[in-house]
Wavefront OBJ file of the C-alpha trace (Angstrom):
o trace
v 119.437 88.772 80.744
v 117.152 90.615 78.235
v 117.747 94.079 76.994
v 114.393 95.426 78.074
v 113.266 97.242 81.218
v 109.977 97.067 83.097
v 108.825 100.392 84.424
v 106.088 101.290 86.838
v 104.560 104.804 86.832
v 103.012 106.014 90.086
v 99.513 107.409 90.423
v 100.490 111.039 91.033
v 102.763 110.910 87.815
v 99.951 109.397 85.878
v 97.687 112.407 86.298
v 100.232 114.437 84.232
v 100.107 112.698 80.859
v 102.374 115.120 79.024
v 105.164 114.703 81.624
v 104.792 110.950 81.427
v 105.004 111.074 77.551
v 107.790 113.550 77.362
v 109.969 112.529 80.377
v 109.389 108.757 80.345
v 108.098 107.438 77.135
v 109.671 109.868 74.561
v 112.538 111.601 76.365
v 114.480 111.635 73.037
v 111.519 112.971 70.981
v 108.959 111.338 68.656
v 111.736 110.582 66.047
v 113.598 108.277 68.447
v 111.042 106.011 70.208
v 112.685 103.751 72.690
v 110.894 100.424 72.777
v 112.196 97.450 74.691
v 110.156 98.565 77.528
v 107.091 97.204 79.455
v 105.048 100.035 81.112
v 103.091 99.087 84.277
v 100.602 101.789 85.360
v 98.938 102.698 88.678
v 95.459 104.151 88.843
v 95.312 107.965 88.702
v 95.947 109.573 92.031
v 92.981 109.369 94.340
v 90.940 106.934 92.324
v 91.750 103.761 94.260
v 91.001 105.769 97.478
v 87.499 106.340 96.065
v 87.101 102.762 94.886
v 88.273 101.219 98.209
v 89.010 103.561 101.180
v 91.322 106.414 101.668
v 94.768 104.888 102.327
v 95.770 107.434 104.983
v 92.574 108.841 106.734
v 90.317 105.852 106.176
v 87.567 107.800 104.459
v 85.259 104.926 102.987
v 85.160 104.538 99.294
v 82.674 102.370 97.282
v 84.006 99.095 98.747
v 84.075 100.174 102.383
v 80.454 101.649 102.153
v 79.233 98.425 100.417
v 80.916 96.259 103.059
v 79.470 98.358 105.906
v 75.853 98.174 105.042
v 73.549 95.758 103.092
v 70.754 98.114 103.109
v 71.590 101.877 102.456
v 72.457 103.312 99.157
v 75.593 105.264 100.175
v 77.768 103.072 97.953
v 75.709 103.872 94.975
v 76.143 107.652 95.649
v 79.991 107.181 95.965
v 79.934 105.187 92.760
v 78.202 108.017 90.923
v 80.614 110.436 92.302
v 83.495 108.289 91.267
v 82.020 107.974 87.698
v 81.946 111.728 87.439
v 85.531 112.092 88.626
v 86.708 109.413 86.141
v 84.938 111.210 83.324
v 86.545 114.481 84.399
v 89.937 112.906 84.065
v 88.986 111.581 80.609
v 87.913 115.122 79.572
v 91.247 116.609 80.628
v 93.366 113.957 78.871
v 91.514 113.659 75.616
v 91.183 116.822 73.563
v 88.665 115.640 70.916
v 84.991 114.735 71.536
v 85.336 111.289 70.021
v 88.268 110.482 72.288
v 86.349 111.615 75.283
v 83.322 109.499 74.418
v 85.475 106.480 73.734
v 87.317 106.730 77.060
v 83.970 107.235 78.881
v 82.396 104.374 77.222
v 85.336 102.072 78.125
v 85.193 102.861 81.789
v 81.445 103.028 81.877
v 81.228 99.373 80.854
v 83.353 98.480 83.824
v 81.509 100.667 86.258
v 78.056 99.421 85.012
v 79.271 95.840 85.210
v 80.553 96.312 88.765
v 77.418 98.168 89.882
v 75.254 95.300 88.460
v 77.313 92.732 90.364
v 77.123 94.694 93.718
v 73.321 94.990 93.342
v 72.886 91.257 92.632
v 75.165 90.402 95.613
v 73.245 92.738 97.797
v 70.003 91.229 96.872
v 71.271 87.670 97.233
v 72.685 88.367 100.687
v 69.294 89.587 101.880
v 68.484 85.900 102.239
v 69.612 84.146 105.362
v 71.568 81.377 103.570
v 74.092 83.804 102.165
v 76.667 85.948 103.876
v 78.082 89.106 102.351
v 81.305 88.621 104.270
v 82.022 85.545 102.202
v 82.323 87.580 99.005
v 83.972 90.924 100.202
v 87.481 89.836 99.238
v 86.317 89.204 95.705
v 84.345 92.507 95.633
v 87.520 94.329 96.718
v 89.594 92.791 94.018
v 86.940 93.638 91.331
v 86.734 97.235 92.335
v 90.429 97.780 92.672
v 90.997 96.588 89.158
v 88.842 99.351 87.685
v 91.307 102.151 88.367
v 94.289 100.611 86.707
v 92.076 99.540 83.734
v 91.177 103.180 83.065
v 94.795 104.519 83.304
v 96.239 101.712 81.141
v 93.625 101.933 78.507
v 93.841 105.733 78.421
v 97.626 105.731 78.198
v 97.747 103.207 75.391
v 95.212 105.224 73.393
v 97.038 108.602 73.965
v 100.425 107.112 73.051
v 98.930 105.529 69.856
v 97.626 109.067 69.000
v 101.099 110.459 69.624
v 102.879 108.014 67.271
v 103.932 105.111 69.713
v 102.960 101.627 68.811
v 101.386 101.056 72.378
v 99.400 97.997 73.287
v 96.830 97.934 76.119
v 97.611 94.810 78.224
v 94.640 93.948 80.341
v 95.706 91.848 83.289
v 92.491 92.355 85.315
v 90.812 89.211 84.164
v 87.675 91.200 83.660
v 84.867 88.915 82.847
v 87.282 85.942 82.421
v 85.795 82.526 82.748
v 88.436 80.960 84.988
v 90.991 81.716 87.616
v 94.617 81.171 86.793
v 97.909 81.725 88.747
v 99.401 85.278 88.482
v 102.427 84.118 86.504
v 100.367 82.199 83.963
v 98.122 85.370 83.388
v 101.129 87.584 82.891
v 102.876 85.122 80.502
v 99.820 84.651 78.399
v 99.078 88.394 78.148
v 102.708 89.104 76.955
v 103.217 86.023 74.772
v 102.565 87.761 71.533
v 104.480 91.046 72.317
v 107.508 91.955 70.413
v 109.097 94.355 72.946
v 111.440 95.776 70.218
v 108.621 97.143 68.225
v 105.660 97.351 70.601
v 105.301 99.188 73.897
v 102.942 97.157 76.297
v 100.948 99.271 78.726
v 99.937 96.894 81.436
v 97.477 97.273 84.256
v 99.102 97.408 87.693
v 96.320 95.213 88.945
v 96.448 91.581 87.861
v 93.843 88.983 88.785
v 94.944 85.696 89.997
v 93.554 82.495 91.538
v 94.921 83.571 94.935
v 94.029 87.207 94.853
v 96.639 89.872 94.914
v 94.914 92.027 97.504
v 94.484 89.323 100.073
v 98.202 89.052 100.164
v 99.581 92.431 99.378
v 96.584 94.818 99.826
v 97.370 98.241 98.322
v 100.993 96.959 97.339
v 99.440 94.874 94.492
v 100.729 97.177 91.736
v 104.362 96.648 92.882
v 103.777 92.850 92.999
v 102.471 92.843 89.422
v 105.438 95.119 88.380
v 107.904 92.848 90.002
v 106.592 89.597 88.671
v 106.583 90.979 85.126
v 110.230 91.983 85.600
v 111.132 88.448 86.940
v 109.183 86.505 84.343
v 110.458 88.394 81.281
v 114.123 88.467 82.794
v 114.287 92.304 82.675
v 117.579 94.110 82.617
v 116.292 96.595 85.083
v 113.163 97.506 86.997
v 112.311 101.109 87.293
v 109.767 102.993 89.374
v 108.816 106.499 88.328
v 107.394 108.688 91.142
v 106.598 112.227 91.712
v 109.735 112.642 94.022
v 113.234 111.294 94.590
v 114.064 108.693 97.131
v 115.782 111.206 99.311
v 117.887 111.489 102.486
v 114.686 112.659 104.308
v 111.256 113.981 103.506
v 111.775 117.325 101.760
v 108.492 118.529 103.187
v 109.982 118.130 106.632
v 113.652 119.086 106.321
v 113.320 121.419 103.373
v 113.711 120.752 99.599
v 116.997 122.529 99.705
v 118.476 120.172 102.288
v 117.167 116.729 101.316
v 119.313 115.004 98.757
v 118.628 111.943 96.566
v 120.228 108.809 97.845
v 121.886 107.694 94.532
v 122.748 104.152 95.562
v 121.477 101.806 98.227
v 120.521 98.095 98.655
v 117.389 96.062 99.192
v 118.069 95.824 102.939
v 117.562 99.568 103.227
v 114.522 99.461 100.969
v 112.973 96.877 103.515
v 113.517 99.163 106.372
v 111.905 102.089 104.514
v 108.795 99.934 103.546
v 108.485 98.914 107.245
v 108.217 102.496 108.184
v 105.479 103.138 105.640
v 107.811 104.735 103.023
v 106.750 103.603 99.579
v 110.044 102.561 98.046
v 108.752 99.115 97.088
v 106.744 96.390 98.922
v 109.259 93.912 100.546
v 107.581 90.908 98.930
v 107.909 92.676 95.467
v 111.521 93.468 96.214
v 112.137 89.889 97.177
v 111.628 88.655 93.592
v 113.871 91.349 92.137
v 116.462 90.577 94.772
v 116.419 86.798 94.167
v 116.847 87.240 90.363
v 119.550 89.866 90.759
v 117.499 92.568 88.932
v 118.420 96.155 89.842
v 115.745 98.454 90.773
v 115.902 102.167 89.966
v 113.618 104.800 91.592
v 113.334 107.991 89.449
v 111.630 111.381 89.642
v 109.153 111.749 86.859
v 109.533 115.475 86.734
v 113.454 115.426 86.773
v 114.192 112.898 84.047
v 117.849 113.962 83.644
v 118.689 112.746 87.119
v 119.638 109.091 87.307
v 117.654 108.627 90.391
v 118.364 105.844 93.023
v 119.862 102.475 92.037
v 118.878 99.632 94.440
v 120.936 96.442 94.213
v 121.593 93.401 96.408
v 125.307 93.819 96.906
v 125.698 97.633 97.277
v 127.434 98.762 100.501
v 128.567 102.355 100.813
v 132.399 102.938 100.288
v 132.553 104.161 103.870
v 130.031 103.671 106.667
v 127.404 106.514 106.772
v 123.786 107.310 107.259
v 121.936 107.565 103.958
v 118.501 108.369 105.144
v 116.525 109.786 108.062
v 113.006 108.284 107.965
v 110.277 107.431 110.409
v 106.668 106.954 111.277
v 104.246 108.940 113.386
v 100.780 108.154 114.759
v 102.021 104.760 116.136
v 100.797 103.032 119.270
v 103.157 101.649 121.765
v 101.328 98.708 123.277
v 102.914 97.568 126.523
v 102.147 94.401 128.485
v 103.790 93.920 131.881
v 103.303 90.655 133.790
v 105.431 89.381 136.609
v 104.689 85.825 135.620
v 106.246 86.540 132.093
v 109.818 85.945 133.368
v 111.051 82.733 131.873
v 108.061 82.305 129.670
v 108.483 85.294 127.303
v 108.154 82.898 124.190
v 104.657 81.782 125.217
v 103.400 85.246 125.967
v 104.972 86.581 122.752
v 103.259 83.909 120.625
v 99.833 84.723 121.951
v 100.230 88.448 121.725
v 101.411 88.193 118.071
v 98.394 85.988 117.263
v 95.998 88.689 118.639
v 97.712 91.503 116.760
v 97.627 89.426 113.588
v 93.937 88.631 114.024
v 93.076 92.406 113.917
v 95.439 93.232 111.125
v 97.755 95.709 112.859
v 101.160 96.287 111.372
v 104.221 95.746 113.817
v 106.859 98.381 113.149
v 109.114 97.430 116.026
v 109.131 95.636 119.402
v 110.990 95.590 122.771
v 111.261 92.715 125.128
v 112.699 92.392 128.624
v 112.293 89.841 131.450
v 108.647 90.747 132.312
v 107.502 93.242 129.539
v 106.660 93.120 125.907
v 106.083 96.327 123.954
v 104.838 96.332 120.338
v 104.916 99.505 118.233
v 101.846 99.267 116.006
v 100.641 101.046 112.988
v 96.827 100.976 113.175
v 93.819 103.117 114.213
v 92.431 103.702 117.623
v 89.562 101.354 117.127
v 91.936 98.481 116.248
v 94.264 99.043 119.252
v 91.189 99.132 121.528
v 90.121 95.689 120.168
v 93.589 94.202 120.630
v 93.905 95.595 124.125
v 90.506 94.214 125.162
v 91.321 90.684 124.111
v 94.684 90.844 125.826
v 93.043 92.031 129.084
v 90.768 88.972 128.945
v 93.836 86.677 128.344
v 96.129 88.239 130.969
v 93.840 89.618 133.715
v 96.734 90.042 136.121
v 98.842 91.933 133.652
v 99.276 95.680 133.320
v 98.624 96.861 129.783
v 99.097 100.401 128.520
v 98.902 102.120 125.245
v 100.638 105.427 124.179
v 100.743 107.462 120.987
v 104.422 107.570 119.879
v 106.560 108.140 116.789
v 109.573 106.286 115.529
v 112.549 108.077 113.853
v 115.183 105.996 112.246
v 118.756 106.469 110.869
v 119.246 104.072 107.908
v 122.235 103.070 105.845
v 123.722 100.200 103.967
v 126.601 100.267 106.414
v 126.293 101.907 109.918
v 129.338 100.254 111.418
v 130.682 103.559 112.754
v 132.095 103.643 116.165
v 130.185 106.191 118.382
v 127.304 106.824 115.780
v 124.851 105.785 118.313
v 125.958 108.269 121.008
v 126.310 110.872 118.375
v 122.674 110.312 117.279
v 121.323 110.280 120.826
v 123.289 113.476 121.559
v 121.758 115.166 118.513
v 118.280 114.274 119.976
v 119.260 115.427 123.348
v 120.468 118.905 122.011
v 117.043 119.232 120.497
v 115.524 118.617 123.893
v 113.988 115.408 122.622
v 113.655 112.507 125.149
v 114.243 108.985 123.876
v 111.639 106.533 125.251
v 113.262 103.487 123.626
v 115.958 102.764 121.145
v 117.326 99.757 119.095
v 120.238 99.024 116.846
v 120.461 95.604 115.144
v 123.620 93.605 114.622
v 122.955 93.817 110.852
v 123.970 97.436 111.159
v 121.535 98.922 108.759
v 119.343 101.012 110.996
v 118.951 102.717 114.435
v 115.464 103.318 115.759
v 114.358 105.763 118.378
v 110.916 105.969 119.945
v 109.918 109.482 120.917
v 106.859 111.531 121.572
v 104.761 112.113 118.440
v 104.946 115.846 118.905
v 108.747 115.750 118.644
v 108.702 113.868 115.225
v 109.571 116.673 112.814
v 112.034 118.237 115.149
v 113.802 114.895 115.513
v 113.952 114.178 111.750
v 115.484 117.679 111.086
v 117.952 117.397 113.956
v 119.229 113.964 112.861
v 119.298 114.980 109.219
v 121.487 118.080 110.130
v 123.800 116.002 112.352
v 124.119 112.865 110.165
v 123.624 113.916 106.626
v 123.851 117.544 106.019
v 127.331 117.897 107.458
v 128.708 115.757 104.554
v 127.508 118.139 101.909
v 126.725 115.357 99.505
v 125.641 117.626 96.611
v 123.592 116.184 93.712
v 123.286 112.744 95.345
v 124.540 110.453 97.966
v 126.827 108.258 95.681
v 125.690 108.841 92.144
v 123.954 105.971 90.535
l 1 2 3 4 5 6 7 8 9 10 11 12 13 14 15 16 17 18 19 20 21 22 23 24 25 26 27 28 29 30 31 32 33 34 35 36 37 38 39 40 41 42 43 44 45 46 47 48 49 50 51 52 53 54 55 56 57 58 59 60 61 62 63 64 65 66 67 68 69 70 71 72 73 74 75 76 77 78 79 80 81 82 83 84 85 86 87 88 89 90 91 92 93 94 95 96 97 98 99 100 101 102 103 104 105 106 107 108 109 110 111 112 113 114 115 116 117 118 119 120 121 122 123 124 125 126 127 128 129 130 131 132 133 134 135 136 137 138 139 140 141 142 143 144 145 146 147 148 149 150 151 152 153 154 155 156 157 158 159 160 161 162 163 164 165 166 167 168 169 170 171 172 173 174 175 176 177 178 179 180 181 182 183 184 185 186 187 188 189 190 191 192 193 194 195 196 197 198 199 200 201 202 203 204 205 206 207 208 209 210 211 212 213 214 215 216 217 218 219 220 221 222 223 224 225 226 227 228 229 230 231 232 233 234 235 236 237 238 239 240 241 242 243 244 245 246 247 248 249 250 251 252 253 254 255 256 257 258 259 260 261 262 263 264 265 266 267 268 269 270 271 272 273 274 275 276 277 278 279 280 281 282 283 284 285 286 287 288 289 290 291 292 293 294 295 296 297 298 299 300 301 302 303 304 305 306 307 308 309 310 311 312 313 314 315 316 317 318 319 320 321 322 323 324 325 326 327 328 329 330 331 332 333 334 335 336 337 338 339 340 341 342 343 344 345 346 347 348 349 350 351 352 353 354 355 356 357 358 359 360 361 362 363 364 365 366 367 368 369 370 371 372 373 374 375 376 377 378 379 380 381 382 383 384 385 386 387 388 389 390 391 392 393 394 395 396 397 398 399 400 401 402 403 404 405 406 407 408 409 410 411 412 413 414 415 416 417 418 419 420 421 422 423 424 425 426 427 428 429 430 431 432 433 434 435 436 437 438 439 440 441 442 443 444 445 446 447 448 449 450 451 452 453 454 455 456 457 458 459 460 461 462 463 464 465 466 467 468 469 470 471 472 473 474 475 476 477 478 479
């Protein structure tokens, strides 16, 4: 295995260049630059939301506005606002007029080219022989790439100014003449880099013949990061975020009560990703896991802390709950049909096909003899579409939808006698009713479906009962 690391910096961290420089790139000062690192950067916080759509509230960005109408100019107005915001970022980062002008010129070339492409496509699709839907996936990829191009180019320039031999590595395929596989693009871009004397600053978006976003959507930066680590045989993969991977959301249980995890395994990381917590995309983790590359999650603003080390083989020295996590704003979609008994497999296959067609994420599911309930992460519009199709397919069935939340106790080893009853008791003491619950034989998580209004109370109650009582201190099992 090589001696280098591959390190991804999250968008919120990227907005604070001085912390990135002093805490990540130059923790030992300018006199002792630590090379043997490949840096993969996300777009600045909020920029991808403006380019595509807001990840949480769905507010349309340039892409969504362009996709939603072939006539109006709303996407142009959004692009103009985006350009102004990107210029504002450049102005804050570069202190000299020449530096600001160069940064603006770089990003303007990308924005101008993208705007020209959108105008040409819009004009072309005014003719009946062309459909804009046939090109939307490509448009989405093109727009997404702009955010990471800005942050990577800026970071390389700023580090060069500050004495680091940094190199901008553009994986976006901007204006490239051909489509090549992701691995080939990465290998070609890094072929001439001497990691011992050069610090590559790579874009988190990488263009490929298959399209990263069509497979991973907004998890594309993690996939780029993972493939770079695998292809270069990295010693360790590191993600720098604005917070620790903690025993619970500090904003819910309190910063003085949440504690960094310290050590865990990829099984736990998968459970967190399923609940919408951004540890790492499961498909990105798969490559690291397969090649036995450890993943470390660190807090950019607390560099002296070793963070959380995620490996394939870690199991806690004694069974325990490591994290209380969950997801609110879910829909429980329940289908009851007396005819289902003995034919669950046929029903489930068709239901899954409908859910997949509309792109809803399945967080959990329950099955009994005549009922299938899926707990879905999606918006109200999507759940109504799914329900309408199912009502046509199963006109004798009773179909219901309910807003719910899921709270989960997760750990690398939960084989503790009585832990399920202890957890249910903690919820009962907080006057929280459990609508459904599940514990798998793999013994890495317990899930409880509850009323959405009870979510924060449930997280606090379980954290107090299962984590805080152990007084872990600086971390649950130091990395």
